[in-house]
C-alpha positions as CSV (number, residue, x, y, z in Angstrom):
1,M,-58.3,63.5,-124.5
2,I,-56.5,61.2,-127.0
3,G,-56.5,62.8,-130.4
4,E,-57.1,66.3,-129.1
5,W,-54.2,68.8,-129.0
6,S,-54.2,71.5,-126.4
7,K,-53.1,75.1,-126.9
8,Q,-49.9,74.3,-125.1
9,T,-49.0,71.6,-127.7
10,Y,-49.5,74.1,-130.5
11,D,-47.4,76.7,-128.6
12,N,-44.6,74.1,-128.2
13,I,-44.7,73.2,-131.9
14,G,-44.6,76.9,-132.8
15,L,-41.6,77.5,-130.5
16,D,-39.8,74.5,-131.9
17,F,-40.4,75.7,-135.4
18,G,-39.2,79.2,-134.6
19,S,-36.1,78.0,-133.0
20,R,-35.3,75.7,-135.9
21,Q,-35.8,78.6,-138.3
22,I,-33.4,80.7,-136.3
23,G,-30.9,77.9,-136.4
24,C,-31.2,77.5,-140.1
25,I,-30.7,81.2,-140.7
26,A,-27.7,81.3,-138.4
27,G,-26.3,78.2,-140.2
28,A,-26.7,79.8,-143.6
29,M,-25.0,83.0,-142.4
30,R,-22.2,81.0,-140.9
31,Q,-21.8,79.0,-144.2
32,R,-21.5,82.3,-146.1
33,D,-18.9,83.6,-143.6
34,L,-16.8,80.4,-144.0
35,A,-17.1,80.6,-147.8
36,I,-15.8,84.2,-147.7
37,R,-12.9,83.2,-145.5
38,L,-12.0,80.4,-147.8
39,A,-12.2,82.6,-150.8
40,L,-10.0,85.2,-149.2
41,G,-7.3,82.6,-148.8
42,A,-7.8,81.0,-145.4
43,S,-6.7,77.3,-145.2
44,R,-9.1,74.6,-144.2
45,A,-7.0,74.1,-141.1
46,Q,-7.5,77.8,-140.1
47,V,-11.2,77.5,-140.7
48,A,-11.3,74.3,-138.6
49,R,-9.3,76.0,-135.8
50,L,-11.8,78.9,-135.9
51,L,-14.8,76.6,-135.6
52,L,-13.1,74.7,-132.7
53,A,-12.3,78.0,-130.9
54,D,-15.9,79.2,-131.3
55,S,-17.3,75.9,-130.0
56,F,-14.9,75.9,-127.1
57,L,-15.8,79.5,-126.2
58,L,-19.6,78.8,-126.4
59,S,-19.3,75.7,-124.3
60,M,-17.3,77.5,-121.6
61,L,-19.7,80.3,-121.5
62,G,-22.6,77.8,-121.2
63,A,-20.8,76.0,-118.4
64,V,-20.1,79.2,-116.5
65,G,-23.7,80.3,-117.0
66,V,-25.1,77.0,-115.6
67,L,-22.8,77.2,-112.6
68,L,-23.9,80.8,-111.9
69,V,-27.6,79.9,-112.2
70,T,-27.1,76.9,-110.0
71,A,-25.3,78.9,-107.3
72,W,-28.1,81.6,-107.6
73,L,-31.1,79.2,-107.4
74,T,-29.9,76.6,-104.9
75,P,-30.1,78.6,-101.7
76,P,-33.7,79.7,-102.3
77,L,-34.8,76.2,-103.4
78,A,-33.0,74.7,-100.4
79,Q,-35.1,76.9,-98.0
80,G,-38.4,75.8,-99.5
81,R,-39.3,72.4,-98.1
82,I,-41.7,69.9,-99.5
83,P,-43.3,67.8,-96.7
84,N,-41.8,64.3,-96.2
85,T,-38.7,65.0,-98.3
86,P,-35.1,65.4,-97.3
87,A,-33.6,68.9,-97.4
88,L,-31.3,69.7,-100.3
89,P,-27.6,69.8,-99.4
90,P,-26.0,73.2,-99.5
91,F,-24.4,74.2,-102.9
92,N,-20.7,73.6,-102.6
93,L,-18.7,74.2,-105.7
94,H,-15.4,72.3,-105.6
95,I,-13.5,71.0,-108.5
96,D,-12.0,67.5,-108.4
97,V,-8.4,68.0,-109.5
98,R,-8.0,64.4,-110.8
99,L,-11.1,64.7,-113.0
100,A,-10.0,68.1,-114.3
101,L,-6.5,66.8,-115.2
102,Y,-8.0,63.8,-116.9
103,M,-10.4,66.0,-118.9
104,L,-7.5,68.2,-119.9
105,A,-5.4,65.2,-121.0
106,V,-8.3,63.9,-123.1
107,A,-8.8,67.4,-124.7
108,F,-5.1,67.6,-125.6
109,R,-5.1,64.0,-126.9
110,C,-8.1,64.7,-129.1
111,S,-7.0,68.1,-130.3
112,P,-5.6,68.4,-133.9
113,R,-1.9,68.4,-134.2
114,Q,0.2,71.2,-135.8
115,R,2.4,70.0,-138.6
């Protein structure tokens, strides 16, 4: 088996290559977009603010998506039991206020200041 690659390995390499190509194309398009914004007179601070807002929006959408998928998949997975394993606890979404306030303070501390 060592030295032989299965069809699944080739599929994974192809998927990885395809996703990298999509990322490179998206990056090139984004670079062009930013160059046009700078040429039209946007300051570097405005471009940086735009990039931060985009990153924040994407990360929040990803976090919400993960929570929704988790809430959707946990009940059916909790009903299925594997022999000799403990049952999964019920999904209970609760936010620790102290942790949320700490993360908010860190985010404000790390955010760029307006001059």
